[in-house]
C-alpha positions in Angstrom: 21.7 14.2 9.5 19.5 12.6 7.4 15.9 11.0 8.1 17.4 7.7 6.8 20.3 8.3 10.2 17.4 9.4 12.1 15.8 6.4 11.5 17.9 3.7 12.2 19.0 5.8 16.3 15.9 6.1 17.1 15.0 2.3 18.9 18.6 3.5 20.8 17.3 6.9 21.3 14.1 5.7 23.4 16.3 3.4 25.2 18.4 5.8 26.4 21.2 4.2 24.8 22.5 6.7 22.4 25.6 8.4 23.7 25.1 12.1 23.9 27.3 13.4 21.3 24.4 11.2 18.8 21.4 12.1 21.3 22.1 16.1 20.3 22.4 15.5 16.5 19.2 13.3 16.5 17.2 16.3 19.0 18.0 18.7 16.3 16.8 16.8 13.8 13.7 16.3 15.2 13.0 20.0 15.4 13.2 20.5 12.2 11.4 17.4 10.5 7.8 17.1 11.1 8.2 13.6 9.7 10.4 12.3 12.2 8.9 13.5 14.9 5.6 11.8 14.0 7.3 9.1 13.7 9.3 9.1 16.9 5.5 9.5 18.5 4.5 7.0 17.2 7.4 4.9 18.0 6.6 6.1 21.9 3.1 5.4 21.5 4.0 1.7 20.6 6.6 0.8 23.1 4.0 2.0 25.9 1.3 -0.2 24.6 3.8 -3.1 24.5 5.0 -2.2 28.1 1.5 -2.2 28.8 -0.2 -4.7 27.2 2.0 -7.4 25.9 1.9 -11.0 27.6 4.6 -12.3 30.0 4.8 -15.6 30.2 7.4 -17.5 33.3 8.1 -20.5 33.7 5.6 -23.1 35.3 5.8 -23.0 39.2 8.5 -25.8 40.3 10.1 -26.5 36.9 13.9 -25.4 38.2 13.4 -27.4 41.2 12.3 -30.5 39.6 15.1 -30.2 36.7 17.8 -29.7 39.8 16.0 -32.7 41.7 16.3 -35.2 38.7 19.9 -33.7 38.2 21.2 -34.4 41.8 19.2 -38.2 41.5 21.4 -38.7 38.5 24.3 -37.8 40.3 23.9 -40.1 43.1 23.4 -42.7 40.8 26.1 -42.9 38.9 28.4 -44.3 42.2 26.6 -47.4 41.9 25.2 -47.8 38.2 27.4 -48.7 35.1 28.8 -46.4 32.6 26.3 -47.5 30.2 23.4 -47.0 32.6 24.6 -43.8 33.6 25.2 -42.4 30.0 21.6 -43.8 29.2 19.9 -41.9 32.3 22.0 -38.8 31.9 20.5 -38.8 27.8 17.3 -39.5 29.4 16.9 -36.7 31.6 18.4 -34.4 29.1 16.0 -35.3 26.5 12.9 -34.5 28.6 14.5 -31.1 29.8 14.8 -30.3 25.9 11.3 -31.5 25.4 10.0 -29.6 28.0 11.9 -26.6 27.4 11.1 -26.9 23.7 7.2 -27.2 24.4 7.0 -24.2 26.5 8.8 -22.0 23.7 6.7 -23.1 21.1 3.0 -22.6 23.3 5.4 -19.2 23.8 6.3 -17.9 20.5 2.8 -19.3 19.3 1.1 -16.8 22.1 3.8 -14.3 21.1 3.0 -14.3 17.9 -0.6 -13.8 18.3 -0.1 -10.9 20.5 2.2 -9.0 18.2 0.1 -9.6 15.4 -2.8 -8.2 17.4 -0.4 -4.9 19.0 -0.1 -4.5 14.8 -3.8 -5.0 13.6 -3.9 -2.3 16.3 -1.6 0.1 15.6 -2.6 -0.1 11.8 -6.2 0.8 12.9 -5.2 3.9 15.0 -2.9 5.1 12.2 -5.7 5.1 9.2 -8.3 7.1 12.1 -5.5 9.4 12.7 -5.1 10.2 9.2 -8.8 10.6 8.6 -9.3 13.1 11.5 -5.7 15.0 11.2 -4.0 16.8 8.5 -1.7 13.8 7.0 -3.5 12.0 5.0 -1.5 12.5 1.9 2.1 13.6 1.2 1.9 13.4 -2.4 -1.8 13.8 -3.5 -2.4 12.0 -7.1 -4.1 9.7 -9.1 -1.6 9.0 -11.4 0.6 6.1 -9.9 3.7 7.4 -11.9 3.7 10.4 -9.5 3.0 8.4 -6.7 5.5 5.6 -6.9 8.3 7.4 -8.0 7.6 9.4 -4.6 8.5 7.1 -2.5 12.5 6.7 -4.3 14.8 7.7 -1.5 12.5 7.7 1.3 11.9 3.9 1.6 14.2 1.3 1.2 12.0 -0.5 -0.6 9.8 0.3 -3.7 6.2 -0.4 -3.3 4.0 -1.3 -6.2 1.2 1.1 -7.1 -1.8 0.2 -9.3 -4.5 2.1 -10.3 -7.7 1.1 -9.7 -10.3 3.8 -10.4 -11.7 1.4 -13.5 -12.7 -0.9 -10.9 -14.0 1.6 -8.4 -11.2 2.2 -6.1 -9.6 5.2 -7.0 -5.6 6.1 -6.1 -5.8 9.6 -3.8 -2.1 9.3 -3.5 0.6 8.2 -0.6 2.5 9.2 2.3 4.8 7.9 4.7 3.6 5.7 7.8 6.0 3.9 10.8 4.9 0.5 11.6 6.3 -2.8 12.8 9.0 -0.6 14.3 9.8 1.0 10.6 9.0 3.5 7.8 6.3 2.1 5.2 4.3 3.0 2.7 0.8 3.9 2.7 -0.8 4.0 -0.4 -4.3 5.9 -0.3 -7.9 5.6 -2.1 -11.0 6.3 -2.3 -14.6 4.1 -2.5 -17.6 7.0 -3.0 -17.3 8.6 -0.3 -14.9 6.4 2.1 -11.1 6.0 2.3 -8.9 3.1 1.9 -5.4 3.0 3.7 -3.2 0.4 2.3 0.0 -0.2 4.2 2.9 -1.6 2.1 6.1 -3.2 3.5 8.8 -6.0 2.5 7.6 -9.4 3.8 8.6 -11.3 6.6 8.8 -14.9 7.9 5.7 -16.4 9.3 3.5 -13.5 7.4 -0.1 -14.9 7.1 -3.9 -13.6 6.5 -5.8 -12.2 8.6 -9.0 -9.9 8.9 -11.0 -8.0 12.0 -13.6 -5.5 12.3 -13.6 -2.9 15.1 -15.4 -0.1 16.2 -17.0 -0.2 12.7 -13.8 -0.6 10.6 -12.6 -3.5 9.0 -8.9 -4.5 8.8 -7.8 -6.8 6.1 -3.8 -8.4 6.2 -2.4 -10.6 3.6 1.0 -10.8 2.1 2.8 -12.3 -1.1 6.8 -13.4 -1.6 8.0 -10.0 -1.7 5.2 -8.0 0.8 2.7 -7.5 3.3 -0.1 -5.5 2.9 -2.5 -4.2 5.6 -5.8 -2.5 4.3 -8.4 -0.6 6.4 -11.6 1.0 6.0 -15.0 2.0 6.8 -16.6 0.4 4.1 -18.5 -3.1 4.0 -15.4 -6.1 4.2 -16.8 -7.8 1.3 -15.7 -4.8 -0.8 -12.8 -4.5 1.1 -12.1 -8.4 0.1 -13.4 -7.0 -3.5 -10.2 -4.1 -3.5 -7.7 -7.0 -2.1 -8.6 -9.6 -4.8 -8.4 -6.6 -7.6 -4.6 -5.6 -6.6 -3.9 -9.2 -7.1 -4.5 -9.0 -10.2 
């Protein structure tokens, strides 16, 4: 089994939906692959965080009864009202129900997107901190962009752009692979004096925007372009991290 197949089966494995034969193959691969074992551990932590922290939204109390009452009233009125009136009344009730459902869905979707982004920001920050206190900061230590970029070939299903920003005061230190947002992503590592900047990169998704936050002394900024989404995190001042973002965009 290769790493790509292992990544494809991990979610089913965690949800106990993978058959016994494939589970055995995946477990055997995990014993011999440190990177996939780390990815599975991160995915388990994320799964646990989602179960304990993600908000759940229920329909308002009494909505089901109100809809049923409205439908019963419509059925009763059909015996006395004309066909045209019945059609109009049924359409009005259906439109009201659809409107209420649409409003509820939009509110829930907005809350879910905000919660998802907050969860991802926590995940990004946790990955940054783990890289600093552990031994997995760099898989490919190099200041040469032409060494770092090709290293990702075959390990990811996309090719991250790697820039040398040493003249701007942000030297390239190397890169590694992380597991964020339910997929393997590129982690490009830059320096700033004695500080480290982790830049996480993966293909853009619908609705990607911009955000920033400061937590526990670390600054995190998120932005995207038509092709990629970016998360940068460091303990350097927020203005310097914004300058790093601007230099990358040039």
